[in-house]
Structures are given as C-alpha cells and as structure tokens.
C-alpha positions, 0 to 999 in steps of 0.5 A: 500499500505504501509503494503504492501510494508513492506511486501515486504521489510521483505520477501527480508530480510528473502530470502536475510539472509537465506539459499540461496536455488537455483534451482538444476542444473546438477552437472558439472565435478569438484573437491573439496578440503577443506581449513582451515581458520584462518581468519573465524575460520573454515573449508571451501569446495572449488569447482573448475570446470575448461574449458574441455580442461584445462588437455590437455594444459599448458595455464593460465586462469582467475578465477571466484569466488563465494559465493553460491558456494556449490554443493547445491547452485549456483555452478553447475548453473554457471559451466554450464553456463561458459561451453556452452558460452565456447563452443560457444566461446562467452567467453574466457576460464575461471576457476570457484572457488565456496565457499560453505556457512556456514553462509551466513548472517554472511560472506556477510554482512558488519557492520550495525548501523541500528537496523531493519537489526538485526532482520535478519542478525548478524551485526558483520561485517562477511564480513571483516573476509570473504573477507580476507579468500578470498583474503589472504588464498583462492586465493593464494591457487588456484594459487598454485593448478591451472594454473591462470593468474593474472586477477580474478572476483567475481560474486554474487546475492542478499546478495552475490551481496552485498558482491561483491558491498561492495568489489568494493567499499570499497576494489577495488583492491581485484578483476580485474572485478565484477558482482552483480545481484540484490544486497541487498544494503538496508543493513545499511540504504543503506550505500554504496549508501549514501557514494558512491561519497566518496568511489568512490573518493578513487578509485585506478589507476587500471583498473576495471570492473564492471556489475550490475543489478536490479530487480522489487524488490522495496527495491532493484531497488530503490538503484541500480537505485540510484547508476547507476545515481551516476556512471553517474555522478562520475565514477572513470576513471579506472572503466568501468561499465554498469548497467542492469535495468531489471524491468521485472525480480523478486528477484528470476529470475534476476540471471538466466535471465541475467547470459549470458548478464553479463558474456559476457559483463565482460569477453570480452574485445571488449564490 
C-alpha cells in the first residue's frame, strides 16, 4: 500500500510539472496577440475570447484570466463553456484571457525548500515573476485593448490551481475572484496549508470570492480537505468561499466535471 501511494504521488508530480495536454476542443473565434514581458524575460502569446455581442455594444465586462491558456491547452475548453453558460443566461457575460505556457513548472510554482520537489519542478519561485507579469504588464494591456470593468478573476487546475491559491493567500488583492480545481497544495511540504492561519490573518479589507475543489487524488485531497477545515474555523470576514469535495472524480477529470458548477457559483452574486 505504501509503495502504491508513493507511485501515485510521483505520477501526480510528473503530471503537474510536465506540459499540460488537455483534451482538444473546437477552437472558438478569438483574437491572439504577443506581449514582450520584462517580468518573465520573454515574449508571451495571449488568447482573448469575448462574448458574442461584444463587438456590437459598448458595455464593459469583467475578465477571467487563466494560465494553461494556449489554443492546445485549456483555452478552447473554458471559452466554449463560457459561451454555453452565457447563452443559457446561467452566468453574466465575461471576457476570457488565456496565457499560453512556455515553462509551466517554472511559472506556476513558488519557492520550495523541499528536496523532493526539485526532482520535478524548478525551485526558483517563478510564480513571483509570472504573477508580476500578469498584474503589472498583462492586465494593463488588456484594459487598454478591451472594454473591461474593474472586476477580474483567475482560474486554474493542478499546478495552475496551486498558482491560484498562492495568489489568493499571499497576494489576495490581485483579483476579485479565484477558482482552483485540484490545486497542487503538496508543493513545498504543503506550505500554504501549514501556514494558512497566518496568511489568512493578513487578508485585506476587500470583498473576495473563492471556489476550490479536490478530487480523489490522495496527495491533493488531504490538503484541500484540511484547508476547508481551516476556512471553516478562520475564514476572513470579507472572503466568500465554498469548497467542492469531489471524491468520485480523478485528477484528470475534475476540471470538466466541476467547471460549470464553479463558474455559476463564482460569477453570480445571488448564490
């Protein structure tokens, strides 16, 4: 049993730190541009999807940002889902901004002092630079190019989910809402969960929403469940949150299984 658990953990590390390869979905109509980033020291490809009626009006829209946002990654999947939910009037219209990966393991992980982590992902705190790229370079560019409201959020799964949770807990002012599917909270000996009480104690006086979920993956669900208990006992007053425990889902199925539930909860004020 112990050998099986070690094998399971190792496979999830490899899956999380390798290039993200989701199921291919129909590519929706969208625009693509490049941005030269000083923060990450390279040119990044950005994909932008807007609601069907964006071109015919003058309304401003909130923005949902996502890593794993390449055309061969999760951008088509989430754009098509948003289009469906907007058409059904299940969620309000929103703009989607996808960031194509270059070095996923580097960009989505913070610092780590755990030797085991070094086998699979860089321990360079690349998330710090990637976050600065999003908040200081990409968001201003999107606001300049598109009709955006002040409301913005971020969505991610696995390592991207880790990046979402780290941003929430260490830089919560960055976004107004956060969505994380099966976040890799094992990183750095589950640092975020171990220090959750202290990190949450520094929460800003700002209304923020969080939706996160855990699958049957043992090395992830143990920490998503633990974080859920921390939030039940000591959630910041201004944080509106919900945890979706999904024991019937696997690490590679939870994103698609829970996506609509997450988007409906996070984007509707009445829920």
